[in-house]
C-alpha positions in Angstrom: -22.8 -6.5 12.0 -21.6 -6.3 7.9 -23.8 -8.6 5.4 -22.8 -10.1 2.2 -25.8 -9.0 0.3 -25.0 -5.2 1.5 -21.0 -5.9 1.2 -21.3 -7.0 -2.5 -22.2 -4.0 -5.0 -21.8 -3.6 -8.7 -22.7 0.6 -7.8 -19.8 2.6 -9.7 -18.7 5.5 -7.5 -19.5 8.8 -9.8 -21.7 7.1 -11.8 -24.4 5.2 -9.7 -26.7 5.4 -12.2 -25.0 3.7 -15.2 -27.3 0.9 -16.4 -25.3 -2.5 -16.7 -24.1 -3.2 -20.0 -25.2 -6.1 -21.6 -22.4 -8.8 -22.6 -21.0 -11.3 -20.5 -19.0 -9.7 -18.7 -19.7 -8.7 -14.9 -19.1 -5.2 -13.5 -16.0 -6.3 -11.5 -14.6 -7.8 -14.7 -14.6 -4.4 -15.9 -13.1 -3.3 -12.8 -10.0 -5.5 -13.9 -10.2 -4.9 -17.5 -9.9 -0.8 -16.9 -6.8 -1.8 -14.6 -5.0 -3.7 -17.0 -5.5 -1.5 -19.8 -5.0 1.9 -17.6 -2.1 3.8 -18.0 -1.1 4.0 -14.0 -1.1 0.4 -14.5 1.4 -0.1 -17.4 3.9 2.5 -15.5 4.1 -0.1 -12.7 6.5 -1.7 -15.5 9.2 0.9 -14.5 8.2 0.9 -10.9 10.8 -0.9 -8.3 9.3 -3.4 -6.3 12.3 -4.4 -3.9 15.6 -4.8 -6.3 16.6 -2.2 -8.6 15.0 -2.9 -12.5 16.8 -5.4 -14.0 19.8 -6.2 -16.0 20.8 -9.3 -17.0 18.6 -11.3 -14.4 15.0 -10.7 -14.4 13.4 -9.6 -11.1 9.7 -8.4 -9.8 8.7 -4.8 -10.2 6.0 -3.5 -9.1 3.8 -4.8 -12.3 4.6 -8.5 -12.2 4.0 -8.5 -8.6 0.6 -6.9 -9.2 -0.4 -9.4 -11.4 0.8 -12.3 -9.3 -0.9 -11.0 -6.3 -4.1 -10.4 -8.0 -3.8 -14.3 -9.3 -3.0 -15.4 -6.0 -6.0 -13.1 -4.8 -8.2 -14.9 -7.2 -7.4 -18.2 -5.9 -8.2 -16.8 -2.5 -11.8 -15.3 -3.2 -12.9 -18.2 -5.8 -11.5 -20.9 -2.6 -13.8 -18.8 0.2 -16.6 -18.0 -2.0 -17.1 -22.1 -2.7 -16.5 -23.3 0.6 -19.0 -20.1 2.3 -21.7 -21.1 -0.3 -22.5 -24.4 1.2 -22.7 -22.6 4.5 -24.7 -20.0 3.2 -26.4 -21.5 0.2 -28.8 -18.8 0.1 -25.7 -16.7 -1.4 -26.1 -18.7 -4.2 -27.6 -16.3 -7.0 -25.6 -13.0 -5.7 -22.5 -11.1 -6.1 -20.9 -13.6 -3.3 -20.4 -16.2 -6.3 -17.9 -13.0 -7.6 -15.6 -13.0 -5.2 -12.7 -14.0 -6.8 -13.2 -11.2 -9.6 -13.4 -8.3 -6.9 -10.4 -9.7 -5.2 -8.4 -10.1 -8.3 -9.3 -6.7 -9.5 -8.8 -4.9 -6.5 -4.9 -6.4 -5.9 -4.3 -5.2 -9.4 -4.7 -1.4 -8.3 -3.3 -2.1 -5.0 0.2 -0.8 -5.7 -0.7 2.2 -8.1 -0.3 4.8 -5.7 3.1 3.9 -4.9 5.7 6.6 -6.1 9.2 5.3 -8.1 11.5 4.0 -6.1 9.6 1.5 -4.2 9.3 2.4 -0.2 12.3 4.4 -0.2 9.9 7.3 -2.5 7.1 7.1 -0.5 9.1 8.2 2.7 11.2 10.9 0.7 7.7 12.5 -0.1 6.6 12.2 3.4 9.8 12.8 5.6 10.6 16.2 3.0 7.3 17.8 4.5 8.1 16.3 8.3 11.8 17.0 8.7 13.2 17.7 5.4 13.1 21.0 3.3 9.3 21.1 3.3 8.9 22.2 7.1 8.0 25.9 6.2 5.2 24.7 4.6 3.4 24.1 8.4 3.1 27.9 8.9 2.9 29.3 5.5 0.1 31.6 4.4 -0.6 31.7 0.6 -0.4 35.0 -0.3 -2.7 35.1 -3.4 -5.2 33.4 -1.1 -5.1 33.9 2.1 -5.3 29.7 2.7 -3.0 27.5 4.7 -2.9 24.2 5.5 -5.0 22.3 8.4 -3.6 20.3 10.8 -5.2 17.3 8.9 -4.3 18.4 5.8 -0.6 18.7 7.3 -0.9 15.1 8.6 -1.4 13.8 4.7 1.8 14.9 3.8 4.0 13.9 6.2 2.6 10.8 6.4 2.1 10.4 2.6 1.1 6.7 2.2 1.0 4.9 -0.8 -2.6 2.9 -0.1 -4.0 6.3 0.3 -2.4 7.1 -2.8 -4.0 4.4 -4.8 -7.5 5.3 -3.4 -7.2 8.8 -4.2 -5.9 7.9 -7.2 -8.7 5.6 -8.0 -11.5 8.0 -6.9 -9.8 11.3 -7.7 -11.6 13.7 -10.2 -8.0 14.7 -12.3 -8.9 17.8 -14.9 -11.4 17.4 -17.7 -12.8 13.8 -16.9 -16.1 14.5 -15.9 -17.0 11.5 -13.7 -13.2 11.3 -12.5 -10.9 8.8 -12.1 -11.6 5.4 -13.4 -14.9 4.9 -11.9 -14.4 1.7 -10.1 -17.4 -0.7 -7.8 -17.8 0.3 -4.7 -16.9 -3.3 -3.2 -13.5 -3.1 -5.2 -12.7 0.0 -3.7 -13.7 -0.9 -0.5 -11.2 -3.4 -0.8 -7.8 -1.6 -1.1 -8.1 0.2 1.7 -6.6 -1.8 4.2 -6.0 1.0 6.8 -9.6 2.4 6.8 -9.5 5.8 8.5 -7.7 8.9 7.3 -4.2 10.5 8.2 -5.3 12.0 11.9 -4.3 8.5 13.4 -1.0 7.7 11.8 0.5 8.5 14.3 4.1 7.0 14.6 4.9 4.6 12.1 1.5 3.9 12.1 -0.4 3.4 8.2 -3.7 5.4 6.7 -6.1 4.6 4.1 -7.4 7.6 2.8 -6.6 11.4 2.7 -8.5 14.0 4.2 -9.3 14.9 0.7 -10.9 11.1 -0.1 -12.7 11.0 3.6 -16.3 11.9 1.7 -15.8 9.3 -0.7 -15.0 6.6 1.5 -18.1 7.6 4.1 -20.0 7.6 0.7 -18.5 3.9 0.1 -18.7 2.9 4.0 -22.4 4.0 4.0 -23.6 1.7 0.8 -21.7 -1.3 1.9 -23.1 -1.2 5.5 -19.1 -1.2 6.8 -18.9 -0.7 10.4 -17.9 2.8 11.5 -16.0 2.2 15.0 -16.4 4.7 18.2 -14.1 7.4 17.3 -14.6 9.9 20.6 -11.4 12.2 18.8 -13.2 13.1 15.8 -11.1 10.8 13.3 -12.5 8.6 10.9 -12.3 4.4 12.0 -14.1 2.1 10.1 -14.1 -1.7 10.2 -12.3 -3.7 7.4 -14.2 -4.1 4.6 -13.7 -8.4 4.7 -12.3 -8.8 1.4 -9.4 -6.8 2.5 -7.9 -9.6 4.3 -7.6 -11.4 1.3 -6.2 -9.1 -0.7 -3.5 -8.3 2.1 -3.1 -12.3 2.5 -2.4 -12.4 -1.4 0.2 -9.5 -1.1 2.0 -10.6 1.8 2.1 -14.3 0.1 3.6 -13.1 -3.0 5.9 -10.4 -1.0 7.8 -13.0 0.8 8.1 -15.7 -1.3 8.6 -13.8 -4.4 11.7 -11.7 -3.0 13.0 -15.2 -1.7 13.1 -16.5 -5.1 14.3 -13.5 -6.5 17.2 -13.1 -3.9 18.2 -17.0 -5.0 18.2 -15.5 -8.4 20.5 -12.6 -7.2 22.6 -14.8 -5.6 22.2 -13.5 -2.3 20.3 -16.5 -1.0 22.1 -20.1 -1.6 20.5 -22.7 -3.2 20.6 -24.9 0.5 19.6 -22.0 2.0 16.4 -21.2 -0.3 15.3 -25.1 -0.2 15.5 -24.2 3.3 13.4 -22.0 3.9 10.8 -22.8 1.8 10.7 -27.0 2.7 10.3 -25.0 5.8 6.2 -24.8 5.6 5.7 -28.7 5.2 5.7 -31.5 7.6 7.6 -33.9 7.1 5.5 -36.4 5.4 4.6 -33.5 2.6 8.6 -32.8 2.6 9.2 -36.0 1.6 6.5 -36.3 -1.4 7.9 -32.8 -2.2 11.8 -34.0 -2.5 10.6 -37.4 -4.4 9.0 -34.6 -6.8 12.1 -32.7 -7.3 14.9 -35.4 -8.0 12.6 -36.1 -11.3 13.4 -32.0 -11.5 16.9 -31.8 -13.2 17.6 -28.2 -13.1 18.7 -26.1 -9.3 16.6 -23.2 -10.7 13.6 -25.4 -11.6 13.6 -26.6 -8.6 13.4 -23.5 -6.4 10.4 -22.4 -9.0 8.5 -25.8 -7.7 9.2 -25.6 -4.0 8.3 -21.5 -4.2 4.5 -23.1 -5.7 4.8 -25.6 -3.1 4.6 -22.4 -0.3 2.4 -20.1 -2.1 -0.1 -22.9 -2.2 0.4 -23.6 0.9 -0.1 -20.3 2.6 -3.1 -20.3 0.5 -4.6 -23.5 1.9 -4.1 -21.8 5.1 -5.6 -18.3 4.4 -8.3 -19.6 3.1 -9.0 -22.0 5.7 -8.4 -18.8 8.6 -11.0 -16.8 6.3 -13.6 -19.3 6.6 -13.3 -20.5 10.4 -13.1 -16.6 11.7 -15.8 -15.6 8.9 -18.4 -14.4 11.9 -15.3 -12.0 13.2 -14.4 -10.6 10.4 -17.9 -9.7 9.7 -18.7 -8.6 13.2 -15.3 -6.1 12.6 -13.4 -7.6 15.8 -11.1 -10.4 13.6 -7.4 -8.9 14.9 -4.6 -9.3 13.0 -3.6 -10.5 9.4 -5.0 -14.1 8.4 -1.4 -15.2 8.2 -1.0 -14.6 11.8 -3.6 -17.1 12.3 -2.3 -19.8 10.3 -0.9 -22.9 11.5 2.1 -22.8 13.7 4.3 -25.2 10.9 3.7 -22.6 8.1 3.8 -19.7 10.5 6.9 -20.0 11.5 8.0 -20.9 8.2 6.6 -17.5 6.9 8.4 -15.7 9.6 12.1 -17.4 9.3 11.5 -15.6 5.6 10.8 -12.3 7.0 13.5 -12.4 8.9 15.6 -13.4 6.0 14.2 -10.9 4.3 15.3 -8.3 6.8 18.3 -9.3 7.7 19.8 -10.2 4.0 17.5 -8.9 1.8 16.7 -5.8 2.2 20.0 -4.8 3.5 21.7 -6.0 0.9 23.7 -3.2 -1.4 21.8 -3.0 -4.4 18.7 -2.2 -2.4 20.4 0.2 -0.4 22.1 1.6 -3.3 18.2 2.0 -5.0 16.6 3.7 -2.0 19.8 6.5 -1.9 19.8 7.4 -5.5 15.9 7.1 -5.1 15.2 9.3 -2.2 17.7 12.1 -4.0 15.7 12.2 -7.0 12.3 12.5 -5.2 13.2 15.0 -2.7 14.6 17.5 -5.2 11.8 16.8 -8.0 9.2 18.1 -4.9 11.9 20.5 -3.4 11.4 22.1 -7.2 7.9 21.5 -7.6 6.4 22.8 -4.3 9.1 26.2 -5.0 7.1 26.3 -8.6 3.3 25.6 -7.1 4.0 28.6 -4.1 6.1 30.6 -6.2 4.4 30.8 -9.5 4.9 33.8 -10.9 9.0 33.0 -11.2 10.3 32.5 -14.1 11.7 29.0 -13.7 8.9 28.1 -11.7 6.4 28.8 -14.9 8.7 26.5 -17.3 8.1 23.5 -14.6 4.8 24.6 -14.3 4.2 24.3 -18.2 5.9 20.8 -18.2 3.2 19.2 -16.0 0.6 17.1 -17.6 -3.2 19.3 -18.0 -4.7 16.2 -16.2 -3.1 17.7 -12.8 -4.6 20.5 -11.1 -1.2 22.2 -10.4 -2.9 25.9 -10.2 -5.8 24.4 -7.7 -7.3 27.3 -6.0 -6.0 26.1 -2.6 -2.4 25.3 -1.0 -3.5 22.0 -0.4 -4.9 21.3 -3.9 -1.4 22.2 -5.6 0.8 20.3 -3.1 -1.7 17.1 -3.5 -1.6 18.0 -7.5 2.7 18.0 -7.0 2.5 14.4 -5.5 -0.2 13.2 -7.8 2.4 14.8 -10.6 5.5 12.5 -8.8 3.8 9.7 -7.5 2.4 8.5 -11.1 6.5 8.8 -12.4 8.0 5.7 -13.2 12.0 5.3 -11.9 13.1 6.0 -14.9 11.0 9.3 -15.9 12.0 10.2 -12.6 15.6 9.9 -13.1 15.7 12.1 -16.5 13.5 14.7 -15.4 16.0 15.3 -12.2 19.3 14.9 -14.7 17.0 17.1 -17.2 16.3 19.6 -14.5 19.7 19.5 -13.0 21.1 20.0 -16.3 22.5 16.5 -16.4 21.4 15.4 -19.7 19.7 16.9 -22.6 17.3 16.0 -25.4 18.5 15.4 -28.7 17.4 17.1 -31.3 
């Protein structure tokens, strides 16, 4: 069984001996601040969430989504901490009082590894290797070094995962950085790993939490925090989740579904009546009457939707806190099944499922969303193909031009084939939608720099 005292550590991966600095911020608040001021976080502003980047109507991008998830995550962490401290008063003078800060920082980081163009970009990378022009790399032997991809490394490429890439980004030692990456605390890092196993278990549509190159990092974190390692006869690395992962996941799920409904209303994909019906579904009759009474004082329809959305988020947040507290024992034993939302009361759970169903039937299949997925798929696939060609045939003239364009922080000239390919994915997944599209146009001769 895991225990809170060990699970909450402010040691920093890669710099464990770093002394705690003396000011009013805790180490977990420092995690939050490092993320807020980082370039990868700022680039989320120009990365698609679901809908195309805003025109006349502002909808969510990865940055605004991450900020909202972080806000909900802080509330979840603070409420869980308050309630469980009544049950475990011995934790009063420990890091347990900082759950809100840990979850909030982890929520900020949860989407850092997503490539441009949302899930379409993520899918484009994996399918380039599994069913596209990159299949030849499976049996390719590098003429310079004689090495080839192992089965585990091939799994990393064919099942490319934004979650695993976020963990890589936060722990990876980029060229020229002595300690590498963000040097985050152990507990914040563990809290973003929703799928605590490597790509060997990513069969079918299954996701995973870390590439094989980061297995030692996760093992180190798990050992330090006392995260349970589950039986794995086939030699794969599978762990129980860090308990705070459930709160990060809940914050993401809440914001993702509820904010997509609001955005769909703004874009006139959903009518006002449909939006109100979906959001009212979270409440019983008495609660609905109270909400309707308040809504009569709000004249603007858009503001009514905003109010309803805030009520729905508050409902789900309270439900998830209750489930976490009630199932604390199972969570610490590593045997809790499903998400927190799976266990909430029937009325809000059905309302949440209704939102999911509408999102898949009317939102994710809408013309604007599909168009951006098609375009993003083409852009990302083309860039990968050109960069893979460059790093596997670096002696060619055009390859040299492409390689020289890559920032020196990416180890594009790594000594192994896997290292070079992962550097390509580091480079491309870090791009914004706008940058990727601009590079695509320039490489294809569709635009030229203005002198």
